[in-house]
N, C-alpha and C positions, 0 to 999 in steps of 0.2 A: 505492499497499501504507499510508505511510504519513498519507494526507486515512481512511482503512479504519481501521488503528488510531484515529486520533483519532475516528471518528463515534463509535465500540464504546464509548472513555472516556467520550462524552459521551451515548451513554445508560445507562453504571453508572451517572452520575452524576446521574441523573433518576429512571430506577429501583430505584435502590443507592446513597441520596444516601449516606451515613455507613463503606459503604467505601474505599477507596484504587485507584478507577482500576489500576491501576499496578502493581498485586499481587491481581488479585480470579482472575490464574488460578495462581498461586505457593501462594493459600490452600486448608489439609490440609482445608477444614472444605465443598467447595464443595459436599459431599447438598444441605450447609445453604442454602447460598447459591441451587442452584436451585431446593429450597422456595418461600424468602424468590423470590424476582427470577416466577415464576409465582406466589405470593399477593398481593404488590406493582400485579402486571398487573393481575389480576381485579376490583382493589384502583378499579384508575385507568378499566378501559372494558372489565369485567366480562367480561371472552376466555374463550371458551368457558365460559361462566355453569356447564351442566351435568356439567366435567370437575373438581373443582378440588383432583387429586390426581393429585400424580409419583409414581409406582408405578413401583420398583425392580422386575428374578425375577432367582434368578441360579441358571444349572441345576446342578440336584445332580453330583457329583464328586466324587471320593473326595480327588482331589489336585489341581497348582498343572496344566496353569494354567487359570487359574477367569474364566467369562465371567459379566459379571453387562448386563446392561437396564436402558432406564427409556423407562416410554410419559410422554409429557407431553399433557396439559390438552388436548383436541383428539385425541390419539389417534396423533401424532409419534414416533418410537419411536427408538434410539439404542444402540448400546451399547459396553462396553472396545475399544476395536483393540491395546490393548501385550498382551503377553502375563506376565497377574499370579498371583505367586507367591500371594497372601491375596482369600479373597470381598470383607473390608472393601479394597483396591486399587482390582478391578477397580470395586468398586462408584464408589471415585471419579472412577475413568478415566472411564467412561462418565456420573459424574455430571460430568464438563470436557467430554464433548462436547459431550451436552445444553447447555450452558450456551452453550457458543461457538455453535450453531446457533440456537439462542436469542440471543443478540445481533444476532449476521447477520440477521436473525429479522425487527429493527426497522430495520435501517436503513431509508431510501427507497425504496432500490436494490430491494428488495425483494417491494415492494407491491407489486399492480394496475393499472398504469394505461397510458390507449389508447399513449405511446411503450410501456412494460413490452412492450405487447399485436403491437405493427407492429413490435419487433425480434424475437419469441418466433417471431411468424408467419413470418421470416422466416427464421429460422433451421431453423424447421421445415420449408421451403422446401427449403432448405439438404440440407438428410437426409434427403429423402424425390424418388423422382421428381415431385412435384408444384408446382404451381406456384402464384403470388402470386392467382390470376383464382379458384383453388379455395376463397380464404378467405370468397370471397364465397354459392359455395355447402358449407349444413350438410349433406352428401351423401356427399361426400371427407367421409377422414380433420383434412384441414387445415381444410375450411368447420369439423370438429364441435372439432373442440380452438381453432381460433378462437371457435367459441359458447359453452365449456365459459367462455372466459377472460374476454369479457367479459362475461358472467352472474354472474362472479366479481367484475368491476370493483373493488377498490378493497381492498379480502384480498392478507392475507400468505400469502407456498408455502408459511406453515406450514398455516394456513388454506384455501390449495387442493391443499392434499396432499392431506387426507382424498379430498375427491370424486376426486380420481385414481387412490388407490390402489381404490376399488371398481371404477372406471372398469378398472383393469390385473388387476383379479381378475374384472370379467365376463366380460374379453376371454379368459385366459389359464384359466377354466372355458367358453368352450364356449357360452356367456350371450350375447353381442354374435350373434353370430355365427348363435345357434339367434331372435333376434329380429328381423334385418334376414329371414329365412327368411320373417316374418310380416308383411313390409309396415312396419315401426312404421321411420316415422325419426328418425334420430341426434337431433333437438334431438328429439325425443317427447320417445324414453330413453333422455336429456341431464336434462329436466325434473321426469324420471318418479324419477327414480334419484337429484336432489338434495338430494329430500326427504323420505332418510334418511340414517340415520348409517347406521356399521359397528357394527351389535351383537352378537350370540348370536342372537339370530333369523336376521339374513341371512349367520352363517356354519353354520350349522344345512344352511338351505334350500343351499349352495354345496357340503356337504357328499351333503349327501344328492345330490345330480350327480352330486355321484365316488363317490361306491355304486353308478350307473343302470351310470357307465362302470365300475366290475371287475366287475358281472357282464357289461357285452358283452366283454372283455379283464383277462380274468384277469390280473392281476399288474402294473395303472402303476398301482395305486398305490402299493406299493411303489418302484418305478421313478421315481412323480414325486415324495417325500417326499426320495428319496437327492440327488435335483437340488435339489429345495427348501430344507435342511439342508446344500449344501453350495455354495449360492446367498445364504442367508444366514451361512455362516461370514465365505468373501470379501469380502460385502458390512462384513461389521461388522470385520474389518479393513484394511478398507479407508474408515475411519470416513464410511461411507453412511449417507442412510435407513433407516429400516432394513422401516417396516410394512412391507409390501408384499411379500415374501418373510416373512416371520414372519406373516404371514398368511396365504400360503399353508401355513409351517406346521402353520398351528395345524388349518385347515380339510381337508388330509391326515390328521391327528392324531384329526379327531372323528371323519371316518368309517371308519378302522382302526376305532376302539376299538368303532363301530357294529355294524364290521361283525358283529366278533369278541363282542361282549356280545346281540346281538344275530341274528345270519341270517334271517330272514325279516323287516325291517328295512323298515316302511312307507312308501309315498308321502310331499310332506310333503301337511301337514294346511291345512285352505281357510282360517284368515289370514294366512300363509307366504310371500312377497315371489310370485312363480311369474312366469312367460311369457301362464297366462291374467288374472293381472292388471293384465296390461301390456298383451296385446291391448284386455282392457274398453277400460280408457282410452284403446287406439287409437279 
């Protein structure tokens, strides 16, 4: 633990040289520090060059406790985990969680290396019914995970998290199962979706998937949204990275909005991501 704290102080001294490492997490101006941290990173290494803004979102509430989220360049999302009596306090608390995770992300142990891949695959095997031999077979879950890690060699865990979130969402809404039925290999699916970021087009496509599910099973959207809200709250209070849970909420909310605003919602347009496109790739 002492070595980790020393490493964090070293990172702070590099990225924020005019700040006192011993006082960083006690500074009430943590919001500006987080912004300064990412601006400095982008100047140094052009990290996430297309997304250069730290974005805050406060949930509407007539009174405490207040909830605030902060989304970092690249899409990682964090929220306040303490019970906050003001919006400003919630925003500071969310910024503090995000800053701590941003600093930890700079540690060598958070970068994907050969050693990291070996340890991660071993942990995955230990938590499933798979074997180490599965790591060389991309048709297995372990093999697909191994392939994803190797394809992202050198990236940090926050950079890798965006791709992981896409596949978590594809698994959640049933797209990966549908793709398996079209005989697309896991490698082809990974290669295809690695070209895309999680943007409005992909969210709209997934929302249309859930609209179709609602037509087949009325009430499933509201049920899934309640579950997503509960998962998001539990993860926020635990100080976890929140993007997967927050994206689920956004996608389901978008689907419900489209259903109530236009009962005859059309099918996905040709320029949207689709199974047809991937089958063409296959």
